N, C-alpha and C positions, 0 to 999 in steps of 0.2 A: 896924562898919558904916560906911557913908559918909554924911556929913551934908552939908546944903547949904552950911555954912560951909567944909567941906573942898573942895567943888567950886568954891566961890568963890575959895578960896585956891590952887586948883590942886593940892591934895594928894589922893592916891588912897589908898584903904584897901589893906590888904595883899592882900585877895582880888581887888579890882578890878585892882590893879597886877599881880598874878600872872596874871590872865586876859588883861590887855592884852599882857603880855610872854610869854605862853604858858608860864608856869611851872606845874609840877605838873599839866600836861594829859596826857591819854591820847594817845599818838602815833597818827597816821593810818596804819592798816595796810590800807587798801582795796586790793584787787587785781582787775583786770579780766581775765576769761577769755572769749576768742572761740571759740565752738563753730561750726564750719562746717556748712552744710546737707548733708544726705545726698544724694550725687550721683544724678541720675536718668538711667538708661541707656535710650535709645529702641531698641526692638527691633522691626524690620519683618519681617513674615512674608509671603511670597508665597503667594497662594491661587489657585485656579482662576478666581476672579472677575477677578483681575489679568490672567491669561492670555487670557480672553475679551475683555476691554477692549482689550488690546494687539493681538490678532488682528483685531478689528473695525476698529480705527483703521488698521492696515496695509492692509486690504482697501479701505477707503474712499479712502485715498491713492492706491492703485494704480488704482482706477476713475476717480478725478478726473484723474490724470495721463494715463490712456489716452484719456479724452474730449478733453482738451486737445490731445494729440498727433494724434488723428484729425481734429479740426477744422483743425489746422495743415496736415496732410497734404492734406486736400481743397482748401485754399486754394492749395497749392503744386503740385497735381497737373499742371495745364497747364504750369506753369513747367518742371517736370521733364520733361514729355513733349516739349516743343519746344526744350529746351536742349541737344540732342545735337550740333548742328553749329556750325561757326564763324559761320555767318550769323546765328545767334541773338545771339551775343555782339557781333557787329558792329552789329546793329540796336540794341543797348542803349547803344552808345557815342554820345556827343554828336557829331553830324555836323559836318564842316567845311563851311562855307558855300561854299567854292570847289571842293570835291571833287565829281567826277562820280560819283554813286552810283546812276545809272540801271541797273536790272536786278539790283541787289545786295540790295535790301530787299523781302522778300515782301509787305510791307504796301502797297507802291506798284506791285505787279505789273500791275494793271489799267491804271493810268496809263502804265506803261512800255510795254505792248503798244500802246496808243493812240499813244504817241510814236513807236514803230517804224513804224506805218502812215503817220504824217505824214512821217517821214523818207523812206520809200519814195516817197510821192507827190511829194516835193520833189526826188527824185533823189539824196538823200544816202545812198547804199547802204552806204558804209563805216561811217557813223554808225549805221545800222540794224543792220548785222552785229555791231557792238560790243555793243550792248544784247542782241541775240539770243543771242550766245555766253554772256553773263553769266547770262541767265535759264536757258538750257538746261544750263549747268554746275551750277546749283543745283537745277533741276527738269527732268530730261530728258523728262518726259512732259507738258510744258505745250503742249497742242494748238494754241492760238492762235499761240504763238511759232514752233512748227514750221511752221505754215501761212505765217507771215510769211517764214520762211527759204526756203520753196518759191517765194514770189513773187520774192524777191531772185535766186534761181537762174534763174528764168524771165526776169527782166530782163537777166541776163547771157547769155541764149540757151541755158542748160543745161536743156533741157526734160525730158530723161529723169530727171535728178536731181530736178528740180522735181516730176515726177509721183510719184516714190518718196516724197518728203516729204509731198505731199498725201495719199497713201494712208496714210502713217503717222499723220498728224493725224486723218484720218477714222476710223482704227481706234480712236483714243482717244475721240473725240467726233464725233457726227454733226451737222454744221452745214451749212446750205444754201449758205453762201458757200464751203465747201470744194468742193462739187460744181460751183459756178459757176467756181471757179479751174481745176478739172480740165477742164471744158468748154473754157475758153479755151486750155489747153495742147493739147488735142486739135485745136482749130482751128489753132493755130500749126504743128502737125505735119501738117496736111492731112487729118485723120480727122474729117470733118464729121458722119458718122453717130453716132460716139461722143460728139462734142461736143453734138449735139442731145439725146442721151439724158441727159447730165449736166445740161444746162440744164433739161430737163423734170423731172428728179428734184429739182432745187433748187426749182422752182416748187411741186412737190407737198409738199415738206417745209415750205415757208413761202410760202403763196399771196400774202402781202402784200409779198414781196421783189420789187421791180420790175426789178432789174438782170438776172437770168437771162432774163426775158421779152425784154428788149432784145437780149441776146446771142443768144437763140434766133432773133430776127428777123434778125440778121446772118447766121446760118447759112442761113436760108431765102432771103435776098437773094443769097447766093453760089450757091445752087441755082436762082436765077431764079424762086423762088416768091414773087412780090411780094404776091399776095393773102394768103398765109399770113403773110408778114412784117408786112403792115399790120394783120392781125388781132391778133397778139401785141403789136405796138407800141401799139395802142389800149388793150390790157389794162395794159401798163406805165404808160401815162399815167393810166389810171383809178386805179392803185395810188399813183402819185406824179405829180400834175398838173404840177408844175414841173420835171420830169425833162428837163433840156436835151438830153441825148444822144438820148433816145427821140423827143423832138419834132423834132430835126434829122434823124434817120434817117427818120422818117415823112414829112418833107418830101421827102427824096430818093426814097423809094418812090413817092410821088405823082407826082414829076417823071418817074420811069422809066415810070410807067403813063400818062403824058400828061396828068395832071390838074394843069396849071400853076397854076391859080387857087388850088387847095387847097395846093399846095406853097409859093406865095408867102405865103399867110396863115400857114402853119406856121412859115416862116422869120422872119416878122415877130414871131410869138409867142415864138420862141426868142430873138430879139434882146431882147425885153422882159424875158426871164428872165435873160439874160446879155448885158449891154450891149456888152461888148467881145469878142463871139464873132466872130472873124475869118472862120471858115468860113461862118457864116450871112450875114454882110455880103457876102462874095465871091459866094456862090451867088445871093443875092437880086439883086445887081448884074448 
């Protein structure tokens, strides 16, 4: 055995020395064996339930896409309807500020027709014809523009062609000023009876329209019917109290009838309406 004295002296017993230096020990024969887990194979089987779910999902997707497409179609319906001609694409372009686009854009058609009338009144017939041709090229059945074209032909003295155009415009839309223009054309060609008929038709279509009353008075003055002329001129002034031409013509009718005081009073009134009316100043003098 091992004694304290042996430990103090650093001497080991035979057993201890053998244990320290592994003499007479059983060799370590431990072995590690790794056993893998049994592999799990997933097996999926398709059943009718899977088929029902797939079919229902597909139907829902088709319905949703159809609703989305229908909504988009409704939004684009007007776009597709009016996108057939070049004028649509031209209207979508950013306009050049210096480019003359009168008569080209259907959105400004009303203003363009008004501009044609102003050009005719100012005697700018070439400018009026330019816009007229543009509108009628885009819309051949634009009645107001056809009527303006008739007025241009009348101003050139082409009364037969002007009559044809007025009839064409009246066939598209029945407007009292179309009848009034036709009456003026009949007056220019000497047919006072037809002229009176057109003016009367215009007053029936629009009783508030003062111009045909004044023109009807002109026809009656040419026929020396001064009482009849005075009657319709008073109606014209009742419809439009500041109507200068009717006021001036009524003064002339009164002068023809020998009523100079009334004529002078009407001339003064016409001058108050139109201060630089040369005719009124001249006749009053």
